[in-house]
N, C-alpha and C positions, 0 to 999 in steps of 0.2 A: 772972808777970813775965818768965820766960824767953821765953815766946811773944811778948810785947810787944817784948822786945829783938831777937828774931829778925826781927820785922816791920820794926822801925826800921832794922836793918842792911840788909835786903833793899831797902827802898824808897830809902834814901839811896844805896845802891850802884847801883840800877838806874834811878831816875827821871831823873837828869840826868847820866848817866855820863860825860861828857867834860868838857870843860874850857875852851873859849874864852870862855864867858860866865860872869858872876858874878851870880846872882840867887837868891832864896830863896822858898820857899812854906812857910807854916806852918799847921797845922790844930790848933786847941786841943782836946786830948783830956782836959782836966782833969776833966770830968764823966763820963768813960767808964771803966769798969772795964777794966784792961789786958788781962786774959785773955779777957773776954767780947767785947772789941772785934773779935777775930778770929772770924768766923762759920764756917760750915761749910767743908768742903774746897773746894767749888765756889765759895763766896763770892758767890753771886748775891743780888740784892735782890728783895723781894716786889713792890715798885712800880717801874714803869719810871722814874719821875722820880727815884728814889733811887739808881739804878744808872747804868751806862754802856751805850750802844747801839752795836751793830755794824751799819754800813750795808753789807749784802751786795749791793753794786751789781751788778745783772744776774744774780745767782745764781738758778738755778732753785730751786723749792721742794724738789726732791729733793736738790740739791747742799747746800742749807742743812741739810736733815734728816741727810744723811750726815756732816756736820761738827759736829753738835750737841755731841758729847762734848768736842771741842777748844774749841769756842766757850764752853761752860760752864767748862771748866778755865781758860780765859783770863780769866775774871771778868766776862763780859758777861751782863747780866740780860735784855737785849732784842735782837732782830734786826729790822732794817728791810729790807723788800723793795723792789724797784723797782715802778713803777705796775702795778696788777693788771688793768687793762682791756685790751681787744683793741687792740694797737698798729697803727699805720699801716703798710701795705705789708710785712706779715710774710712772710718767705720763707725760703729755705734758707741764705742767706748769714749768717754768724755772727760776722764781725769786729766788735769793739766800736766802733771809731772811726766806722764808717759806719752802725751800727744802733742804738746805745743811745738816741739822741734820739727814735727812732720810738715808744718806750714813753711818751714825753711828748706824743705826738699821738694820743690815743685815738680810736677810731671807734665805741665802744660805751659803754653805761652798765652793764655787767655784767662779772664776772670772765671773763677771756679763756679760751677753750677751745683756742685755737691760738696759742701764744705761746712765746717762749724760756723763760718762767718756769714754765709748766706749766698744769694745769687746776685748777678749783675743788676737785675731789676730792683732788688732790695737795696743795693748800694746806691742806685740812682735815686730811689725814694729817700734814702738817708741824706744825700747831698741836697736834695730839694728842700727837705725840712730843716736842715742845718742852716741854710741860707736865711731862713726866717729869724734865726737867733744871731745872725752875724758871725756864725762859726764856719770855718773852713775845714774840709776833710782832706787829709793827705793819707796816702796808702804806702805800705811797704812793698818794695819790688825786689825780688831775687833774680838778678840777671847774670850772676857769676857761674852758677852751677845748677845741676838738676839732681833728681833723686838717684841714689845708688841702689844696688841690689843687696839682698840680705841672704846669706847662705843658710843652709839648714842648721848649722851650728850657732847661728845668730850673729856671726861676725860680719861687719860691713866689707864690701868689696869695692874699693874706690874706682877701679877701672871698669866696672860693669854698671850699665844703666838699669834702673828699676824697671821691671816688666810693664808697669802701668804707662810708662812713657810711650810704649808701642801703640797703646790705645789712643792716646791723645795727640801724639806727634810722631806718626809712623815714619815720615821722611827722616827726621832727626835720629830716631832709634835705629834705622837701617843703614845709616851712614856715619857710624861712630867716628871713624878716623878723620872725616871731613869736618865735623861739627864740634869735636872735643879735642882738648890738648892731650898729648900722650904722656906727659910727665907724671910721675907718681912720687909719693913720699909726703913728708910733713912740711907744710909751708912755714916759713919763719921770716924775720925781718932783717936777716943778715945782708942780703943783696937783692936787687930787682929780680933776678932769676928765681929766687926762692919765694918771692912774694907773688909774682905773676906766673901764669902758666899752669897752676894747679892749686887746689885747696884740699886740705886733709879730708879724707873719707867720702868725698863726693866727686863725681865726674865733672871736670871743669870745662865749661863751654869755651869754644874758640871764639872769643868775642871780637876778634878781628875779621871774622867771616861775615860777608855781606848778608847772607841769608839769616844768620843769627841776629844781626843788627836790625834787619827788617822785622823780624818776629818780635823783638823787644820794643821797637818803635810802635808796632801794631798794638801791643799790650798797653803802652802808655797812652796812645790815642783812644783806645777803648775805655780806659779809666777816665780820661778827660771828657769823653762823650757822656759818661755817667754823671759828670759834675764835679769830679775830683779837682782839687786846687793845688796839689803838689805831691812830691814823692820823697820817700826815704829809700836810699839804695843800700841794700844789705851787702856786706863784704865788698864795698866799693874799692877798698884798698887793693883787692886782688884783680881788679879790672884795669888794664893799662890805659894810660892817657897818651896824647900825641907827643908828650915831652919825655917819654920813656926810652928814647933812642931806638936801638935795635929791637926792643921789646914793645915799642909803642904801636898804637893804631888809632884809627879815626872813630872808635866806638862811640865816645861821648858826643862827638860832633854829629854823628848820624842817628843818635837816639835822643839824648836829653836836649841837645840844642834844637833839633827839629821839633821835639815835643813842645818846647817853649814857644816856638813860632806858631805851632798849631793851637796851643792854648790861647795865645795872644789874639789870634784871628777869631776865636770863638767867644772871647770875653772882653771885647771892647778895649783891647790894647793892654790889659792887665798882665802882670808878671807872674809866671809860674814859680812856686817855691820848691826848692830841692835841697836835700843835704845827703851826704854820703857817710856811711859807717867806715871810719878809718881808725882802727885801734892801734895805739902806740906809734912810735916813730917809723919813718920809712927810710931806711938806709940807702943813700945814693940816688934818691929820687927827688924830683922837683914837685913839691906839694901844690904849686900853683896850677898844675894840670887839673887839679880838682877845684881849688878855691877861685879860679877864674870864672867858674860857672856854677858853683854850689857852695853851700856851707858844709862844714865837716865836724864830726864829733870830736870833742876835746875830752877824751876819756881820762887821761892822766890828770889834767887840771881838775876835772870833776871829782875823780876819786880822791884826790888830795884833800878836797874840802870835807868830804864825808869822813875820811880817816882823821882829819884834824878835829872834827866835832867828836867823833867816837873816842879818840884817845886824849882829848883835852889839850891838843897841841895847837896853840893859836898861830904859830908860824905857818903850819900847813893850811889851816882853815882860812887864813887871810892872804895867801899868796896871790899876787896880781898878774903873774905872767901866764901867757897861753903857750903851751908847749908844742903845739902842732901848727895851728893856723897863724900864730903870731899876731892875730888881729881879732878883736872881739866881734867885729861885724861879720866875720866868717865862721864864728864858733857856735856850736850847739852844746849846751851844758846840761848836766843832770845831777840829781842827788844819788841816784842809782839807775841802772838800766835793766832791761829784761835779761841780759847776759850775765850781769853781776848777781842778779837775784836768783835766776834759775840755774846758772852755771858757775864758772870759776874764772871769769875773765877780768875780775877786778884787780886793780893795782894798789900801790901805796900801802901794802901790807894787809889788805882785806880782799881776798880773792872772791869770796861769796858774801853777799850782803843780806841774805834772808834772815839772819839772826839779829840784825841790828833793829832796835825798837823804833816804832813809828815816830816817837818824839825826836830822836836824833836825825831821822830822815827829814822831818819838818825843819829842824834847825839848819841842816845842810841846804835844804831847798831855799830857806830865807836868804842864804848867801848867794847861791848860784842864780837865783831868779831876780836878784837885785843888782846884778852886774849890768852896767850900761852897755848898750848896743848888742850884747850877746842874746841869742835865742835860747830859752830854757825849756826842757822837756821833763814832765813829771810822770814817772812810771806808776800806774795804778796796780798795786800788788793784788794778785788774784784772790788771796785768802782762801776761803772754802769754795769759791766759785768753780763751776765746771766749764769746759770749753764752750764758748758762745755766750756765757752769762756775764753780766756786769760784775766788776770786782766786788769781792766780799769784804775786803778791807776798805773802809770808807775814808781813809786819811786824805785821799785826793780831793775831797770836798769838805774837809774839816774847816773850822773857823780860822785856824792858824794858817793853813795853806791858802785858803781863799783870800785872806787879807794880804798875804804876801803877793799873790797874783795881782791883786788890785793896785798894790803899791808899784809893782813892775809896770803895769799899764799906765799909771799916772805919772811916773817919774823916769824909770830906767829905760823906757822905750822911746823917749822923745828927744834923744840927743843930749841929755844933761851930762855934765861931768860927774864922776864918782870919786869918793874918797874911801879907801878901804885900808884899815890899819888895826894893829893890835893895841888894846887899851891896857896900859900899865898902871894907871892911876884913876882916881875918881873923875868921871867925865861930866859931872854936873856943870862945871864952869864951861867946858867945851860945848855942851849941849846948848846953853844959853847963847854962846857966841855964834854958833852955827845957825841957830834959829834966827838971830838978828840979821845975819848976812843972807838969809834966804836959802840956806842949805838944810836939807832934812837928814838927820842922823838917826840911825837905828842902833841901839845897843841894849845890853841886858845889865842887870844889877851886878855890882861888885860890892864887897863888904864895905859898909860905911856910906854907901850911896843910895839915894832913893829918888824916884821921880816926883816932881811936884805938878 
């Protein structure tokens, strides 16, 4: 019981340490033995979906490897890398602002040997070392498109492949009409035709083509052979499922599903983890084409939490619904993502999150990482780091974030019920009542209340 009391005090003190907002998160621990609820000193989870993920944005494999002790101590069970394929226009320049997006314009279907991230051998070494800490490595996969060309004027040409593709994938480069969709324009969510078949500014792969599917599967198997335990699929929304009617295909069946079988055969029957980037709603489409086989990003639900914290709006911060997956067990949540930090894809009135201070990011993280059954991903802000370096902003391993991670591992990930509500009055009495009933409640001070 002493260990349980210590965990309660740590989490209550650290999860929402300030004051301007009044909201509560409760996780029912009634069916959990108090002493056994606290796991090992490192407090990592065996399955990625049960723990929290660190997004090591632009870190090299060696940088991740060097920081594994601190990552494990901070309570992360999984680390996600940036895209592993050969990036467009890789050179010596290492500033993040002008280089990060090149990783999302691949020119090959294999792990890069010349990249800010490192080589396949270094990825394999990372996975081997991560196993010693109980940490899984998942990698970002860009399977929807390839790099475009850039004209002399500097404008992108969506219908032209980047010349580097010819070096790495000559068959693909020389048969554009076979391996790419011909549609042009700006993708939007108005109808399936506008979501599938193209994506703005980049040549869109014909993912229904068997050769393309084989190349993607080959990449997934190459990663698994290096020891990778899962995948994040970039722009998954723009890749059709078998439930998309006339626009549908067997892409996921012939890539991810087969990769799962391959992983299971090499890892004693264990399950491969996967989630897809699906931003916003999908008009006229059946989302179960994704959720039947992977988790999906809940960007609007996540963005609402951060906006609620930033704006002092408890209704937004404590919303319980999931807008896309409809099911926490299929959701990936975040306080912010690399797209909201580096770009302008954020919703809920905050398109870019780079100017939000670390304290409010930590508050939002306390909420999303405490949600039962959902998987949470923490984006490590690069700060002053260059491409390949570990994050310069150390919030990802701060005391506040680390203790929230450990709370998630001890309670939110083990099937407990949750109570999430806005607090309109002093919660001292409620705190005592929930403590007696075996529920753990996290809340911050309101005027006239104090913890004992």
